[in-house]
mmJSON file of the N, C-alpha and C atoms, coordinates in Angstrom:
{"data_MODEL":{"atom_site":{
"group_PDB":["ATOM","ATOM","ATOM","ATOM","ATOM","ATOM","ATOM","ATOM","ATOM","ATOM","ATOM","ATOM","ATOM","ATOM","ATOM","ATOM","ATOM","ATOM","ATOM","ATOM","ATOM","ATOM","ATOM","ATOM","ATOM","ATOM","ATOM","ATOM","ATOM","ATOM","ATOM","ATOM","ATOM","ATOM","ATOM","ATOM","ATOM","ATOM","ATOM","ATOM","ATOM","ATOM","ATOM","ATOM","ATOM","ATOM","ATOM","ATOM","ATOM","ATOM","ATOM","ATOM","ATOM","ATOM","ATOM","ATOM","ATOM","ATOM","ATOM","ATOM","ATOM","ATOM","ATOM","ATOM","ATOM","ATOM","ATOM","ATOM","ATOM","ATOM","ATOM","ATOM","ATOM","ATOM","ATOM","ATOM","ATOM","ATOM","ATOM","ATOM","ATOM","ATOM","ATOM","ATOM","ATOM","ATOM","ATOM","ATOM","ATOM","ATOM","ATOM","ATOM","ATOM","ATOM","ATOM","ATOM","ATOM","ATOM","ATOM","ATOM","ATOM","ATOM","ATOM","ATOM","ATOM","ATOM","ATOM","ATOM","ATOM","ATOM","ATOM","ATOM","ATOM","ATOM","ATOM","ATOM","ATOM"],
"id":[1,2,3,4,5,6,7,8,9,10,11,12,13,14,15,16,17,18,19,20,21,22,23,24,25,26,27,28,29,30,31,32,33,34,35,36,37,38,39,40,41,42,43,44,45,46,47,48,49,50,51,52,53,54,55,56,57,58,59,60,61,62,63,64,65,66,67,68,69,70,71,72,73,74,75,76,77,78,79,80,81,82,83,84,85,86,87,88,89,90,91,92,93,94,95,96,97,98,99,100,101,102,103,104,105,106,107,108,109,110,111,112,113,114,115,116,117],
"type_symbol":["N","C","C","N","C","C","N","C","C","N","C","C","N","C","C","N","C","C","N","C","C","N","C","C","N","C","C","N","C","C","N","C","C","N","C","C","N","C","C","N","C","C","N","C","C","N","C","C","N","C","C","N","C","C","N","C","C","N","C","C","N","C","C","N","C","C","N","C","C","N","C","C","N","C","C","N","C","C","N","C","C","N","C","C","N","C","C","N","C","C","N","C","C","N","C","C","N","C","C","N","C","C","N","C","C","N","C","C","N","C","C","N","C","C","N","C","C"],
"label_atom_id":["N","CA","C","N","CA","C","N","CA","C","N","CA","C","N","CA","C","N","CA","C","N","CA","C","N","CA","C","N","CA","C","N","CA","C","N","CA","C","N","CA","C","N","CA","C","N","CA","C","N","CA","C","N","CA","C","N","CA","C","N","CA","C","N","CA","C","N","CA","C","N","CA","C","N","CA","C","N","CA","C","N","CA","C","N","CA","C","N","CA","C","N","CA","C","N","CA","C","N","CA","C","N","CA","C","N","CA","C","N","CA","C","N","CA","C","N","CA","C","N","CA","C","N","CA","C","N","CA","C","N","CA","C","N","CA","C"],
"label_alt_id":[null,null,null,null,null,null,null,null,null,null,null,null,null,null,null,null,null,null,null,null,null,null,null,null,null,null,null,null,null,null,null,null,null,null,null,null,null,null,null,null,null,null,null,null,null,null,null,null,null,null,null,null,null,null,null,null,null,null,null,null,null,null,null,null,null,null,null,null,null,null,null,null,null,null,null,null,null,null,null,null,null,null,null,null,null,null,null,null,null,null,null,null,null,null,null,null,null,null,null,null,null,null,null,null,null,null,null,null,null,null,null,null,null,null,null,null,null],
"label_comp_id":["MET","MET","MET","ALA","ALA","ALA","PHE","PHE","PHE","ILE","ILE","ILE","PHE","PHE","PHE","ILE","ILE","ILE","LEU","LEU","LEU","PHE","PHE","PHE","ASP","ASP","ASP","ILE","ILE","ILE","GLN","GLN","GLN","PHE","PHE","PHE","TYR","TYR","TYR","SER","SER","SER","LEU","LEU","LEU","ARG","ARG","ARG","LEU","LEU","LEU","ASN","ASN","ASN","THR","THR","THR","SER","SER","SER","HIS","HIS","HIS","ILE","ILE","ILE","CYS","CYS","CYS","LEU","LEU","LEU","GLU","GLU","GLU","PHE","PHE","PHE","ILE","ILE","ILE","THR","THR","THR","GLY","GLY","GLY","SER","SER","SER","THR","THR","THR","ILE","ILE","ILE","LYS","LYS","LYS","ILE","ILE","ILE","GLU","GLU","GLU","LEU","LEU","LEU","PRO","PRO","PRO","GLY","GLY","GLY","THR","THR","THR"],
"label_asym_id":["A","A","A","A","A","A","A","A","A","A","A","A","A","A","A","A","A","A","A","A","A","A","A","A","A","A","A","A","A","A","A","A","A","A","A","A","A","A","A","A","A","A","A","A","A","A","A","A","A","A","A","A","A","A","A","A","A","A","A","A","A","A","A","A","A","A","A","A","A","A","A","A","A","A","A","A","A","A","A","A","A","A","A","A","A","A","A","A","A","A","A","A","A","A","A","A","A","A","A","A","A","A","A","A","A","A","A","A","A","A","A","A","A","A","A","A","A"],
"label_entity_id":["1","1","1","1","1","1","1","1","1","1","1","1","1","1","1","1","1","1","1","1","1","1","1","1","1","1","1","1","1","1","1","1","1","1","1","1","1","1","1","1","1","1","1","1","1","1","1","1","1","1","1","1","1","1","1","1","1","1","1","1","1","1","1","1","1","1","1","1","1","1","1","1","1","1","1","1","1","1","1","1","1","1","1","1","1","1","1","1","1","1","1","1","1","1","1","1","1","1","1","1","1","1","1","1","1","1","1","1","1","1","1","1","1","1","1","1","1"],
"label_seq_id":[1,1,1,2,2,2,3,3,3,4,4,4,5,5,5,6,6,6,7,7,7,8,8,8,9,9,9,10,10,10,11,11,11,12,12,12,13,13,13,14,14,14,15,15,15,16,16,16,17,17,17,18,18,18,19,19,19,20,20,20,21,21,21,22,22,22,23,23,23,24,24,24,25,25,25,26,26,26,27,27,27,28,28,28,29,29,29,30,30,30,31,31,31,32,32,32,33,33,33,34,34,34,35,35,35,36,36,36,37,37,37,38,38,38,39,39,39],
"pdbx_PDB_ins_code":[null,null,null,null,null,null,null,null,null,null,null,null,null,null,null,null,null,null,null,null,null,null,null,null,null,null,null,null,null,null,null,null,null,null,null,null,null,null,null,null,null,null,null,null,null,null,null,null,null,null,null,null,null,null,null,null,null,null,null,null,null,null,null,null,null,null,null,null,null,null,null,null,null,null,null,null,null,null,null,null,null,null,null,null,null,null,null,null,null,null,null,null,null,null,null,null,null,null,null,null,null,null,null,null,null,null,null,null,null,null,null,null,null,null,null,null,null],
"Cartn_x":[-67.888,-68.616,-69.524,-69.876,-70.772,-70.141,-68.854,-68.16,-68.141,-67.932,-67.899,-69.252,-70.308,-71.664,-71.948,-71.484,-71.683,-70.935,-69.667,-68.852,-69.45,-70.006,-70.597,-71.81,-72.608,-73.801,-73.442,-72.329,-71.909,-71.769,-71.294,-71.1,-72.427,-73.446,-74.757,-75.743,-75.215,-76.035,-77.211,-76.931,-77.977,-78.957,-78.448,-79.307,-80.176,-79.568,-80.287,-81.22,-80.932,-81.718,-83.202,-83.513,-84.908,-85.52,-84.713,-85.257,-84.861,-83.64,-83.152,-83.882,-84.162,-84.844,-83.839,-82.575,-81.522,-81.134,-81.17,-80.819,-79.442,-78.571,-77.229,-77.054,-76.727,-76.557,-75.107,-74.502,-73.106,-73.026,-72.494,-72.381,-70.91,-70.547,-69.17,-68.219,-68.761,-67.92,-67.198,-67.562,-66.895,-67.882,-69.08,-70.077,-71.048,-71.281,-72.223,-73.415,-74.587,-75.791,-76.614,-76.947,-77.732,-79.068,-80.15,-81.47,-82.16,-82.54,-83.223,-84.642,-85.6,-87.0,-87.526,-88.036,-88.56,-90.059,-90.534,-91.966,-92.677],
"Cartn_y":[-59.199,-59.448,-58.279,-57.533,-56.394,-55.371,-55.128,-54.149,-54.59,-55.876,-56.409,-56.22,-56.473,-56.341,-54.9,-53.977,-52.547,-52.123,-52.512,-52.141,-52.697,-53.888,-54.524,-53.738,-53.261,-52.48,-51.124,-50.573,-49.264,-49.282,-50.391,-50.504,-50.41,-51.022,-51.014,-50.171,-49.157,-48.301,-47.716,-47.064,-46.413,-47.443,-48.626,-49.654,-50.322,-50.66,-51.339,-50.401,-49.124,-48.133,-48.269,-48.688,-48.82,-50.143,-51.193,-52.506,-52.973,-52.673,-53.134,-52.431,-53.158,-52.585,-51.988,-51.985,-51.426,-50.031,-49.082,-47.71,-47.358,-46.909,-46.539,-45.029,-44.428,-42.978,-42.625,-41.863,-41.485,-40.058,-39.921,-38.599,-38.213,-37.121,-36.616,-37.684,-38.718,-39.765,-40.577,-40.383,-41.124,-42.012,-41.479,-42.234,-42.94,-44.211,-44.976,-45.39,-44.984,-45.311,-46.361,-47.442,-48.505,-48.652,-48.574,-48.707,-49.962,-50.856,-52.071,-52.082,-51.657,-51.63,-53.034,-53.257,-54.582,-54.64,-55.798,-55.937,-56.339],
"Cartn_z":[8.754,7.504,7.171,8.185,7.978,7.034,7.222,6.389,4.926,4.712,3.349,2.681,3.438,2.911,2.536,3.364,3.108,1.855,1.766,0.614,-0.671,-0.574,-1.749,-2.215,-1.259,-1.59,-2.172,-1.738,-2.233,-3.752,-4.282,-5.722,-6.464,-5.901,-6.549,-5.748,-5.077,-4.223,-4.983,-6.106,-6.892,-7.463,-7.785,-8.367,-7.304,-6.186,-5.113,-4.37,-4.459,-3.733,-4.042,-5.262,-5.669,-5.223,-5.173,-4.845,-3.444,-3.052,-1.753,-0.61,0.452,1.609,2.577,2.133,2.981,2.491,3.38,3.0,3.551,2.647,3.089,2.984,4.076,4.073,4.386,3.506,3.719,4.252,5.455,6.071,6.154,5.528,5.483,4.947,4.331,3.76,4.819,6.075,7.145,7.892,8.087,8.84,7.911,8.159,7.332,8.188,7.764,8.532,7.798,8.486,7.866,8.592,7.833,8.442,7.915,8.83,8.416,8.966,8.141,8.563,8.829,10.03,10.368,10.169,9.768,9.52,10.783],
"occupancy":[1.0,1.0,1.0,1.0,1.0,1.0,1.0,1.0,1.0,1.0,1.0,1.0,1.0,1.0,1.0,1.0,1.0,1.0,1.0,1.0,1.0,1.0,1.0,1.0,1.0,1.0,1.0,1.0,1.0,1.0,1.0,1.0,1.0,1.0,1.0,1.0,1.0,1.0,1.0,1.0,1.0,1.0,1.0,1.0,1.0,1.0,1.0,1.0,1.0,1.0,1.0,1.0,1.0,1.0,1.0,1.0,1.0,1.0,1.0,1.0,1.0,1.0,1.0,1.0,1.0,1.0,1.0,1.0,1.0,1.0,1.0,1.0,1.0,1.0,1.0,1.0,1.0,1.0,1.0,1.0,1.0,1.0,1.0,1.0,1.0,1.0,1.0,1.0,1.0,1.0,1.0,1.0,1.0,1.0,1.0,1.0,1.0,1.0,1.0,1.0,1.0,1.0,1.0,1.0,1.0,1.0,1.0,1.0,1.0,1.0,1.0,1.0,1.0,1.0,1.0,1.0,1.0],
"B_iso_or_equiv":[0.0,0.0,0.0,0.0,0.0,0.0,0.0,0.0,0.0,0.0,0.0,0.0,0.0,0.0,0.0,0.0,0.0,0.0,0.0,0.0,0.0,0.0,0.0,0.0,0.0,0.0,0.0,0.0,0.0,0.0,0.0,0.0,0.0,0.0,0.0,0.0,0.0,0.0,0.0,0.0,0.0,0.0,0.0,0.0,0.0,0.0,0.0,0.0,0.0,0.0,0.0,0.0,0.0,0.0,0.0,0.0,0.0,0.0,0.0,0.0,0.0,0.0,0.0,0.0,0.0,0.0,0.0,0.0,0.0,0.0,0.0,0.0,0.0,0.0,0.0,0.0,0.0,0.0,0.0,0.0,0.0,0.0,0.0,0.0,0.0,0.0,0.0,0.0,0.0,0.0,0.0,0.0,0.0,0.0,0.0,0.0,0.0,0.0,0.0,0.0,0.0,0.0,0.0,0.0,0.0,0.0,0.0,0.0,0.0,0.0,0.0,0.0,0.0,0.0,0.0,0.0,0.0],
"pdbx_formal_charge":[null,null,null,null,null,null,null,null,null,null,null,null,null,null,null,null,null,null,null,null,null,null,null,null,null,null,null,null,null,null,null,null,null,null,null,null,null,null,null,null,null,null,null,null,null,null,null,null,null,null,null,null,null,null,null,null,null,null,null,null,null,null,null,null,null,null,null,null,null,null,null,null,null,null,null,null,null,null,null,null,null,null,null,null,null,null,null,null,null,null,null,null,null,null,null,null,null,null,null,null,null,null,null,null,null,null,null,null,null,null,null,null,null,null,null,null,null],
"auth_seq_id":[1,1,1,2,2,2,3,3,3,4,4,4,5,5,5,6,6,6,7,7,7,8,8,8,9,9,9,10,10,10,11,11,11,12,12,12,13,13,13,14,14,14,15,15,15,16,16,16,17,17,17,18,18,18,19,19,19,20,20,20,21,21,21,22,22,22,23,23,23,24,24,24,25,25,25,26,26,26,27,27,27,28,28,28,29,29,29,30,30,30,31,31,31,32,32,32,33,33,33,34,34,34,35,35,35,36,36,36,37,37,37,38,38,38,39,39,39],
"auth_comp_id":["MET","MET","MET","ALA","ALA","ALA","PHE","PHE","PHE","ILE","ILE","ILE","PHE","PHE","PHE","ILE","ILE","ILE","LEU","LEU","LEU","PHE","PHE","PHE","ASP","ASP","ASP","ILE","ILE","ILE","GLN","GLN","GLN","PHE","PHE","PHE","TYR","TYR","TYR","SER","SER","SER","LEU","LEU","LEU","ARG","ARG","ARG","LEU","LEU","LEU","ASN","ASN","ASN","THR","THR","THR","SER","SER","SER","HIS","HIS","HIS","ILE","ILE","ILE","CYS","CYS","CYS","LEU","LEU","LEU","GLU","GLU","GLU","PHE","PHE","PHE","ILE","ILE","ILE","THR","THR","THR","GLY","GLY","GLY","SER","SER","SER","THR","THR","THR","ILE","ILE","ILE","LYS","LYS","LYS","ILE","ILE","ILE","GLU","GLU","GLU","LEU","LEU","LEU","PRO","PRO","PRO","GLY","GLY","GLY","THR","THR","THR"],
"auth_asym_id":["A","A","A","A","A","A","A","A","A","A","A","A","A","A","A","A","A","A","A","A","A","A","A","A","A","A","A","A","A","A","A","A","A","A","A","A","A","A","A","A","A","A","A","A","A","A","A","A","A","A","A","A","A","A","A","A","A","A","A","A","A","A","A","A","A","A","A","A","A","A","A","A","A","A","A","A","A","A","A","A","A","A","A","A","A","A","A","A","A","A","A","A","A","A","A","A","A","A","A","A","A","A","A","A","A","A","A","A","A","A","A","A","A","A","A","A","A"],
"auth_atom_id":["N","CA","C","N","CA","C","N","CA","C","N","CA","C","N","CA","C","N","CA","C","N","CA","C","N","CA","C","N","CA","C","N","CA","C","N","CA","C","N","CA","C","N","CA","C","N","CA","C","N","CA","C","N","CA","C","N","CA","C","N","CA","C","N","CA","C","N","CA","C","N","CA","C","N","CA","C","N","CA","C","N","CA","C","N","CA","C","N","CA","C","N","CA","C","N","CA","C","N","CA","C","N","CA","C","N","CA","C","N","CA","C","N","CA","C","N","CA","C","N","CA","C","N","CA","C","N","CA","C","N","CA","C","N","CA","C"],
"pdbx_PDB_model_num":[1,1,1,1,1,1,1,1,1,1,1,1,1,1,1,1,1,1,1,1,1,1,1,1,1,1,1,1,1,1,1,1,1,1,1,1,1,1,1,1,1,1,1,1,1,1,1,1,1,1,1,1,1,1,1,1,1,1,1,1,1,1,1,1,1,1,1,1,1,1,1,1,1,1,1,1,1,1,1,1,1,1,1,1,1,1,1,1,1,1,1,1,1,1,1,1,1,1,1,1,1,1,1,1,1,1,1,1,1,1,1,1,1,1,1,1,1]
}}}
């Protein structure tokens, strides 16, 4: 399910980037880095 969630965010990456607390970093278009800041 993680992959589905990532792909879904990719579509609204630029939009969610401002509001979403999840940061998606694409490296060489192969590696996907997800950072979840904990409170």
